[in-house]
C-alpha positions in Angstrom: 8.4 14.8 7.6 11.6 13.7 8.4 10.3 12.0 11.5 7.7 9.7 9.3 10.0 8.8 6.8 12.7 7.7 8.9 9.8 5.7 10.6 9.3 4.3 7.4 13.1 3.1 7.0 12.4 1.6 11.0 9.2 -0.5 10.0 10.7 -1.9 6.5 13.5 -3.1 8.5 11.6 -4.6 11.3 9.3 -6.4 8.8 12.0 -8.0 6.9 12.8 -9.4 10.0 9.5 -10.7 10.7 9.5 -12.2 7.4 12.8 -13.8 7.9 11.2 -15.4 11.1 7.7 -16.6 9.4 9.7 -17.5 6.1 6.8 -18.4 4.0 4.8 -20.7 6.4 1.1 -18.9 7.3 -1.0 -20.7 9.8 -3.6 -20.7 7.5 -2.7 -24.0 5.8 -3.7 -25.8 8.4 -6.8 -24.9 8.1 -9.3 -26.4 4.9 -12.4 -24.9 4.1 -13.2 -25.7 0.5 -16.4 -24.3 0.9 -14.9 -20.1 0.8 -13.4 -21.1 -3.0 -15.9 -20.3 -6.1 -17.4 -23.4 -7.7 -15.6 -22.3 -10.8 -11.6 -22.2 -11.4 -10.6 -18.2 -11.6 -6.3 -17.3 -11.0 -7.9 -14.8 -8.5 -9.8 -15.2 -5.2 -10.8 -12.1 -3.8 -12.4 -12.8 -0.6 -11.6 -9.7 1.0 -12.6 -7.6 -1.8 -9.3 -5.6 -2.1 -9.4 -5.5 -5.7 -12.0 -3.3 -7.5 -14.4 -5.4 -10.0 -12.6 -3.8 -13.2 -9.0 -4.1 -12.7 -9.9 -7.9 -11.0 -11.3 -8.9 -14.2 -7.8 -6.9 -16.1 -5.6 -9.3 -13.5 -7.6 -12.6 -14.4 -7.0 -12.1 -18.3 -3.4 -11.7 -17.9 -2.2 -14.0 -15.7 -4.6 -16.5 -17.7 -2.9 -15.0 -21.0 0.7 -14.8 -19.3 0.2 -18.8 -18.4 -0.7 -19.9 -22.2 2.4 -18.4 -22.9 5.1 -19.3 -20.7 3.5 -22.3 -18.5 3.6 -20.4 -15.3 0.5 -20.1 -12.8 0.2 -17.2 -10.8 -2.4 -17.2 -8.6 -3.7 -14.7 -5.9 -5.9 -15.4 -2.5 -7.1 -12.2 -0.5 -8.7 -13.4 2.5 -8.9 -11.3 6.3 -11.4 -12.9 8.8 -11.5 -16.7 6.9 -9.1 -18.3 4.7 -9.6 -21.7 2.7 -6.6 -22.6 3.6 -5.1 -25.9 2.1 -8.5 -26.5 0.0 -6.3 -24.1 -2.9 -3.9 -27.0 -3.0 -6.6 -29.1 -5.0 -8.7 -26.0 -6.2 -5.7 -24.3 -8.3 -3.9 -27.8 -8.4 -0.7 -26.2 -7.2 2.7 -27.5 -8.7 6.1 -26.6 -8.5 5.5 -23.9 -11.2 3.4 -22.0 -9.1 3.2 -18.7 -7.6 0.6 -18.4 -5.1 0.7 -14.5 -3.8 -1.6 -14.8 -0.7 -2.9 -11.2 0.8 -4.1 -11.2 4.1 -4.8 -7.7 6.1 -4.6 -9.6 9.6 -1.0 -8.7 10.0 1.5 -5.8 9.8 2.7 -7.3 6.5 0.1 -8.3 4.0 1.5 -10.2 1.4 2.8 -13.8 1.6 4.1 -16.0 -1.1 3.9 -19.6 -1.6 6.6 -20.9 -4.6 6.8 -23.8 -6.3 10.0 -25.6 -6.7 11.2 -24.7 -10.5 10.5 -20.7 -9.4 13.8 -20.9 -7.4 15.7 -21.8 -10.1 14.9 -18.4 -11.5 14.5 -16.3 -8.1 15.8 -17.5 -4.2 14.2 -17.0 -2.0 15.9 -13.7 -0.9 13.9 -12.1 -3.5 11.2 -13.1 -2.2 11.6 -11.6 1.2 12.7 -8.4 -0.6 9.3 -8.4 -2.6 7.3 -8.9 0.4 9.0 -6.3 2.5 9.0 -3.7 -0.2 4.9 -4.4 -1.7 3.4 -5.3 1.5 4.4 -3.1 4.5 1.8 -1.1 5.8 3.1 2.1 4.2 3.6 1.0 1.1 -0.3 -0.4 1.4 -1.3 3.2 3.0 0.0 5.1 0.0 -1.0 2.5 -2.7 -4.0 0.5 -1.1 -4.1 -3.1 -1.3 -5.1 -3.7 -4.6 -1.8 -2.1 -6.3 0.4 -3.5 -3.9 -0.7 -7.0 -4.9 -0.8 -6.0 -8.6 3.0 -4.2 -8.6 4.3 -7.1 -6.9 2.7 -9.9 -9.2 3.8 -7.0 -12.6 7.2 -7.5 -10.7 7.1 -11.5 -10.9 6.0 -11.7 -14.3 8.9 -9.7 -15.4 11.3 -11.7 -13.6 9.9 -15.2 -14.9 10.6 -13.8 -18.3 14.2 -12.8 -18.5 16.6 -14.3 -19.4 18.3 -15.3 -15.8 15.6 -14.7 -13.6 16.1 -11.8 -10.9 18.5 -12.2 -8.1 17.2 -9.3 -6.5 13.6 -7.3 -6.7 14.4 -4.6 -9.6 14.0 -1.0 -8.6 15.6 1.2 -5.6 13.2 2.9 -3.6 14.0 5.8 -2.1 14.2 4.6 1.2 16.6 1.9 0.2 19.0 4.4 -1.6 19.2 6.3 1.4 20.4 3.4 3.5 22.5 2.9 0.9 24.1 6.5 1.1 24.7 6.3 4.7 26.6 3.2 4.5 28.5 4.8 1.9 29.5 8.0 3.9 30.0 5.7 7.1 32.8 3.6 5.0 34.0 7.1 3.8 34.5 8.0 7.3 36.3 5.0 8.5 38.6 5.1 5.5 39.4 8.7 6.1 40.1 8.0 10.0 42.4 5.2 8.8 44.4 7.1 6.5 45.2 10.2 8.9 49.0 10.4 9.0 50.6 8.9 12.0 54.3 10.7 11.4 55.1 13.8 9.5 56.9 11.7 7.0 53.4 10.6 5.8 50.9 12.4 3.7 48.2 9.2 3.9 48.9 6.4 5.7 48.1 3.7 3.1 48.9 0.7 5.3 46.4 1.2 7.7 43.8 2.0 5.2 44.5 -1.1 4.1 44.1 -2.8 7.3 40.6 -1.4 7.7 39.4 -2.5 4.2 37.5 -5.2 5.2 35.2 -2.8 7.3 35.0 0.5 5.2 35.0 -2.2 2.0 31.9 -4.0 2.9 30.5 -0.6 4.1 30.8 0.9 1.0 30.7 -1.5 -1.7 28.9 -4.7 -0.4 26.2 -2.1 1.3 26.8 1.3 -0.7 27.3 0.2 -4.0 26.3 -3.3 -4.2 22.5 -3.0 -3.7 22.5 -0.1 -6.7 24.0 -1.5 -9.4 21.8 -4.8 -8.9 18.5 -3.2 -9.0 18.6 0.1 -10.9 20.7 1.0 -13.9 20.6 4.8 -13.4 24.2 6.3 -12.4 22.6 9.1 -10.5 22.3 7.2 -6.9 25.8 5.3 -7.8 27.2 8.7 -8.3 25.8 10.2 -5.0 27.1 6.9 -3.1 30.6 7.8 -4.9 30.5 11.0 -3.6 29.1 10.7 -0.1 31.9 8.3 0.3 34.6 10.7 -0.8 32.9 13.6 1.2 32.8 11.6 3.9 36.5 10.5 3.6 37.8 14.0 3.1 36.0 15.0 6.2 37.1 12.6 8.4 41.5 12.9 6.8 40.8 16.8 7.3 39.3 16.7 11.1 42.5 16.6 12.9 44.0 19.6 11.1 41.2 21.8 11.4 41.9 20.7 15.4 45.4 21.3 15.4 44.1 25.0 13.3 41.9 26.0 16.0 44.3 24.8 19.2 47.3 27.1 17.6 44.7 30.0 17.4 43.8 29.6 20.9 
């Protein structure tokens, strides 16, 4: 059970690095096959048959209604063996207010996005990397299916498009990501505790050393432990657990020499 969980974390990190390397530039854009597209205009073209007919119908209606209300064009293309490639540009009239999701099952991550320039004012490039990593990785697809990976990702985008200031990060805190923030908090606490161990009998806590080491434990705890939590959820419980993990890590590290001296004395 734990082995599979840690494998998920490892694959998520690896997928993140792969996505950073590809940077939303699918090779499919070099192809031009307009004959694969339907002879009518629809916001969803499901060539890979990932979407059940009823779910596809609801998705089409939602995207058309959303475009009529907000002006943002959201399009979905699924493909596997063949791709229409550049033909979708003219088919959909892709512009600066368009978000195109391409779901391709041949890679390790099924999701890729082509984003109009106006969209980046609300959601930066890092947002799309995180969105792709969270909903497109193989474990999420295995647990929820290709159809729900597509729909859930598009629902997140819709919510951020209508938010007052958009989204800098993907809302929500998956358990795997919270575990990473907890580990970072504990490690930061351990460094803080070791730095604060007194160097002479006159000290009870070496604040000077703790301050000297503050860039290290501060980044681990604040930037990687607290920051990802408070920017993705308003739930106080993950934040409380991370703060508690930092405190426990610091306490254990601070008291380690005391335990060592006690055991030596007894011996």
